[in-house]
C-alpha positions in Angstrom: 117.9 -99.7 97.7 117.5 -102.5 100.2 115.0 -105.3 99.6 114.5 -108.4 97.4 116.5 -108.7 94.3 117.4 -111.2 91.6 121.1 -112.2 91.4 122.1 -114.4 88.5 118.7 -116.0 88.5 118.6 -116.5 92.2 116.3 -114.7 94.6 118.2 -112.8 97.3 117.8 -110.1 99.9 120.0 -107.0 99.4 121.0 -104.7 102.2 122.6 -101.4 101.1 124.3 -98.8 103.2 125.5 -95.3 102.3 129.1 -96.1 103.1 129.3 -95.0 106.8 127.3 -95.8 109.9 126.2 -92.8 111.8 126.1 -94.9 114.9 127.5 -98.4 115.2 124.3 -99.2 117.1 122.6 -99.2 113.7 124.3 -102.5 113.1 121.7 -104.3 115.1 119.2 -103.4 112.3 121.7 -104.6 109.6 122.5 -107.8 111.5 118.9 -108.7 111.7 118.7 -108.6 107.9 121.7 -110.9 107.4 121.8 -114.7 107.6 124.5 -117.3 107.6 127.0 -115.0 109.3 128.4 -117.9 111.4 127.7 -115.9 114.6 127.2 -117.9 117.8 124.4 -115.7 119.0 122.2 -112.8 117.8 124.0 -109.6 118.4 127.6 -111.1 118.2 128.3 -109.2 114.9 127.2 -105.9 116.4 129.1 -106.7 119.6 132.3 -107.4 117.7 132.0 -104.2 115.6 131.5 -102.2 118.8 134.5 -103.8 120.4 136.6 -102.5 117.5 134.9 -99.2 117.1 138.2 -97.3 116.9 139.7 -99.6 114.3 140.0 -98.5 110.6 136.9 -99.5 108.7 134.8 -100.2 111.7 132.3 -97.5 110.8 131.8 -98.5 107.2 131.2 -101.5 104.9 134.8 -102.8 105.0 134.6 -103.6 108.7 131.1 -105.0 108.2 132.4 -107.4 105.6 135.6 -108.3 107.6 133.7 -109.3 110.7 131.5 -112.1 109.1 134.7 -113.3 107.3 136.4 -113.6 110.7 133.4 -115.6 112.0 133.5 -117.9 109.0 137.2 -118.5 109.6 136.5 -119.2 113.3 133.7 -121.6 112.3 136.0 -123.5 109.9 138.8 -123.6 112.5 136.4 -125.0 115.1 135.1 -127.7 112.7 138.6 -128.8 111.8 139.8 -128.8 115.4 136.8 -130.9 116.4 137.5 -133.4 113.5 141.2 -133.6 114.6 140.2 -134.2 118.2 137.7 -136.9 117.2 140.4 -138.7 115.1 142.8 -138.5 117.9 140.3 -139.9 120.4 139.4 -142.7 118.1 143.0 -143.6 117.6 143.6 -143.6 121.3 140.6 -145.9 121.8 141.8 -148.3 119.1 145.2 -148.4 120.6 143.8 -149.1 124.1 141.6 -152.0 122.8 
């Protein structure tokens, strides 16, 4: 049953599926119920799942969980890369001064 729940004393919103998506287009509904997925725009999760529609797990919960995990890894990579670029830029500025 989807809806508000209590998880270890914390309020949360639960989204349940029956295991398989009849249509990957249904992901738009699921995506609208999710938050903190590290997507860059609304619909990116659905778009990524549709792009890999023939891949194993794309029509069930395993693909649904792998995609936000990939977005989180991308987000971490971009943050670390930006930090490294900033350090390099600051070092170059200090060396030029």
